[in-house]
C-alpha positions as CSV (number, residue, x, y, z in Angstrom):
1,M,-66.2,-70.6,48.8
2,V,-63.1,-70.8,51.0
3,R,-64.5,-73.9,52.7
4,V,-65.4,-75.4,49.3
5,H,-61.8,-74.8,48.1
6,L,-60.2,-76.3,51.2
7,L,-62.5,-79.4,51.0
8,Q,-61.7,-79.8,47.3
9,V,-58.0,-79.7,47.9
10,S,-58.1,-82.1,50.9
11,L,-60.1,-84.6,48.9
12,N,-58.2,-84.1,45.7
13,L,-61.3,-83.6,43.6
14,S,-61.7,-82.0,40.2
15,D,-64.2,-79.1,39.8
16,L,-66.9,-81.3,38.3
17,E,-66.3,-84.0,41.0
18,M,-66.6,-81.3,43.7
19,E,-69.9,-80.1,42.2
20,S,-71.3,-83.6,42.4
21,Y,-70.0,-84.2,45.8
22,L,-71.6,-81.1,47.2
23,A,-74.9,-82.0,45.5
24,S,-74.9,-85.5,47.0
25,D,-73.3,-85.3,50.4
26,M,-75.2,-83.5,53.2
27,V,-72.2,-83.4,55.6
28,A,-70.1,-81.6,52.9
29,R,-72.9,-79.1,52.3
30,S,-73.1,-78.4,56.1
31,F,-69.3,-77.9,56.3
32,C,-69.4,-75.5,53.3
33,R,-72.4,-73.6,54.8
34,V,-74.6,-74.6,51.8
35,S,-78.0,-74.4,53.4
36,S,-80.0,-76.5,50.9
37,T,-79.9,-78.2,47.6
38,H,-81.5,-75.0,46.1
39,Q,-78.2,-73.2,46.7
40,F,-76.2,-74.7,43.8
41,I,-72.4,-74.3,43.4
42,S,-71.4,-75.2,39.8
43,D,-68.0,-76.3,38.6
44,S,-67.6,-73.0,36.7
45,T,-68.1,-71.1,40.0
46,I,-65.4,-73.2,41.7
47,L,-63.0,-72.5,38.7
48,R,-63.6,-68.7,38.9
49,F,-62.9,-68.8,42.6
50,Q,-59.6,-70.6,41.9
51,H,-58.6,-67.9,39.5
52,F,-59.5,-65.3,42.1
53,I,-57.2,-67.0,44.6
54,E,-54.3,-67.2,42.1
55,Q,-54.7,-63.6,41.0
56,H,-54.5,-62.2,44.6
57,G,-51.9,-64.7,45.9
58,L,-54.3,-66.0,48.6
59,A,-53.0,-69.6,48.6
60,Q,-49.8,-68.6,50.5
61,K,-51.8,-66.6,53.0
62,F,-54.1,-69.6,53.6
63,L,-51.1,-71.8,54.3
64,E,-49.5,-69.3,56.6
65,R,-52.7,-68.8,58.6
66,T,-53.3,-72.5,58.9
67,V,-49.8,-73.1,60.1
68,S,-50.1,-70.3,62.6
69,L,-53.3,-71.7,64.0
70,A,-51.8,-75.2,64.2
71,E,-48.7,-73.8,66.0
72,E,-50.8,-72.0,68.5
73,A,-52.8,-75.2,69.2
74,G,-49.5,-77.1,69.7
75,A,-50.2,-79.4,66.7
76,C,-47.2,-78.1,64.7
77,S,-43.7,-78.1,66.1
78,F,-40.4,-77.2,64.5
79,E,-38.4,-79.6,66.7
80,M,-38.3,-82.3,64.0
81,V,-39.1,-81.6,60.4
82,A,-38.7,-83.4,57.0
83,A,-38.3,-81.9,53.5
84,D,-38.5,-83.5,50.1
85,G,-39.4,-82.8,46.5
86,T,-41.9,-84.3,44.1
87,F,-42.6,-83.8,40.4
88,I,-45.8,-82.2,39.2
89,E,-46.4,-83.6,35.7
90,A,-47.5,-81.4,32.9
91,P,-48.6,-82.3,29.3
92,S,-45.5,-82.6,27.1
93,S,-47.4,-82.8,23.8
94,T,-47.3,-80.0,21.3
95,K,-50.6,-81.0,19.8
96,N,-52.4,-77.8,20.9
97,K,-53.4,-74.4,19.5
98,A,-49.9,-72.9,20.1
99,H,-48.1,-76.0,18.9
100,A,-45.7,-75.6,21.8
101,R,-45.2,-76.8,25.3
102,D,-45.9,-74.6,28.3
103,P,-42.9,-72.2,28.6
104,E,-43.1,-72.2,32.4
105,M,-42.5,-76.0,32.5
106,A,-39.2,-77.8,32.1
107,S,-37.7,-81.3,31.9
108,G,-36.0,-82.9,34.9
109,K,-34.5,-86.4,35.5
110,K,-34.7,-88.6,38.5
111,A,-32.8,-91.8,38.5
112,N,-33.4,-93.0,34.9
113,T,-36.8,-91.4,34.4
114,W,-37.5,-88.0,32.7
115,H,-40.3,-85.8,33.9
116,F,-41.8,-82.7,32.3
117,G,-43.4,-80.1,34.5
118,M,-42.5,-78.5,37.8
119,K,-41.1,-79.7,41.1
120,E,-42.8,-79.1,44.4
121,H,-40.5,-78.8,47.4
122,I,-42.3,-79.5,50.7
123,A,-41.3,-79.1,54.4
124,A,-43.5,-80.7,57.0
125,C,-43.6,-81.4,60.7
126,S,-42.4,-84.9,61.3
127,E,-44.7,-85.6,64.2
128,S,-48.0,-84.3,62.9
129,G,-47.3,-84.3,59.2
130,I,-48.6,-80.7,58.8
131,I,-47.0,-79.0,55.8
132,Y,-45.7,-75.6,56.8
133,G,-43.5,-74.6,53.8
134,T,-43.7,-75.2,50.1
135,V,-41.9,-73.9,47.0
136,A,-42.7,-74.6,43.4
137,A,-39.8,-74.5,40.9
138,P,-39.0,-75.7,37.4
139,A,-38.3,-79.4,37.2
140,N,-34.7,-78.8,35.9
141,E,-33.7,-76.8,39.0
142,H,-31.6,-78.8,41.5
143,D,-32.9,-79.4,45.1
144,I,-29.8,-77.6,46.4
145,T,-31.2,-74.2,45.2
146,Q,-34.2,-74.5,47.5
147,G,-32.6,-73.5,50.8
148,D,-35.3,-70.9,51.5
149,L,-37.7,-73.8,52.0
150,L,-36.7,-73.9,55.7
151,K,-37.7,-71.1,58.0
152,G,-34.7,-71.2,60.3
153,L,-36.6,-72.3,63.4
154,E,-35.9,-76.0,62.9
155,K,-34.0,-78.0,65.4
156,M,-33.7,-81.3,63.5
157,V,-34.1,-81.5,59.8
158,F,-34.3,-84.7,57.7
159,L,-33.5,-84.2,54.1
160,D,-33.2,-86.2,50.9
161,S,-29.7,-86.6,49.4
162,G,-30.5,-83.9,46.8
163,Y,-30.5,-81.3,49.6
164,I,-27.0,-82.1,50.9
165,G,-25.7,-78.6,49.9
166,C,-28.6,-77.0,51.9
167,A,-27.6,-78.5,55.2
168,T,-26.3,-75.1,56.5
169,S,-29.3,-73.0,55.4
170,A,-31.3,-73.5,58.5
171,A,-28.3,-73.0,60.8
172,S,-27.3,-69.7,59.1
173,H,-30.9,-68.4,58.8
174,P,-31.3,-65.0,60.6
175,A,-34.4,-66.3,62.5
176,N,-32.3,-69.1,64.1
177,S,-30.4,-66.6,66.3
178,G,-27.6,-68.9,66.9
179,A,-29.8,-71.9,68.0
180,A,-28.4,-75.3,67.3
181,C,-29.8,-77.1,64.2
182,G,-29.0,-80.6,63.2
183,C,-29.4,-81.6,59.5
184,F,-29.5,-85.2,58.5
185,C,-29.2,-86.1,54.8
186,A,-29.9,-89.5,53.2
187,N,-27.0,-91.2,51.4
188,P,-27.0,-90.9,47.6
189,A,-28.9,-93.6,45.8
190,F,-26.0,-94.3,43.5
191,P,-22.7,-93.9,45.5
192,E,-19.5,-93.4,43.6
193,K,-17.4,-96.5,42.8
194,P,-14.4,-97.0,45.1
195,A,-11.2,-96.0,43.5
196,L,-8.7,-98.8,42.6
197,N,-5.5,-98.9,44.7
198,I,-3.2,-98.2,41.8
199,P,0.4,-97.3,42.7
200,L,2.1,-94.2,41.5
201,G,3.8,-94.5,38.1
202,A,1.4,-97.1,36.7
203,S,0.9,-97.1,33.0
204,P,-2.4,-95.9,31.4
205,R,-3.3,-99.5,30.5
206,Q,-2.8,-100.5,34.1
207,R,-4.9,-97.6,35.3
208,A,-7.7,-98.5,32.9
209,A,-7.9,-102.1,34.2
210,P,-11.6,-102.7,35.1
211,H,-12.8,-103.8,38.5
212,G,-12.7,-107.5,39.1
213,R,-10.0,-108.4,36.5
214,S,-6.5,-109.4,37.0
215,S,-3.7,-107.2,35.8
216,S,0.0,-106.8,36.1
217,L,-0.7,-104.9,39.4
218,G,-2.2,-107.9,40.9
219,Q,-5.8,-109.0,41.6
220,A,-8.2,-106.0,41.6
221,E,-10.4,-105.6,44.7
């Protein structure tokens, strides 16, 4: 069932789609050690195994073991890594039995778009693309609060502009042991407007003169 779960995640299939895929694809059955078509794996069996993984916290152990094997094989390096966050949408409708939204979900805004659900923060090796760290948080929590996403073993870290305040997390991590760590953050998508060159003692009306219009102070930049 572990192989079935990993194959389902890698192909991004629903439980019913995974059931049909196993029934129709001989290579998939061979990988999942399903000997013949008489050994049937239903969607309900897949769902129960997912609940088992959640109850025992096995997903994090699977990730840690996978990263460890990739690191031993030289496929995962912490020389250059990248981190970013993405929204995981959840149903925002209250047309359900409880007449309420999921209390574990929250609303967050990116640019001019609102999202309801959670936010997944992901750190991956820049060279191989292997994900080695992930944190799920409410959508309304700022990226700056997710400094624990980095392990402290990174040498060069490329971050989105939302992680600007986390730039010192990797360098100050106990596992770094004083090793040099360079953090590179993208520029904000909406930089602040440059301030007008208004002399000291100007009147409030002069200070409120908009950009691009003439005033008694002269032509605005």
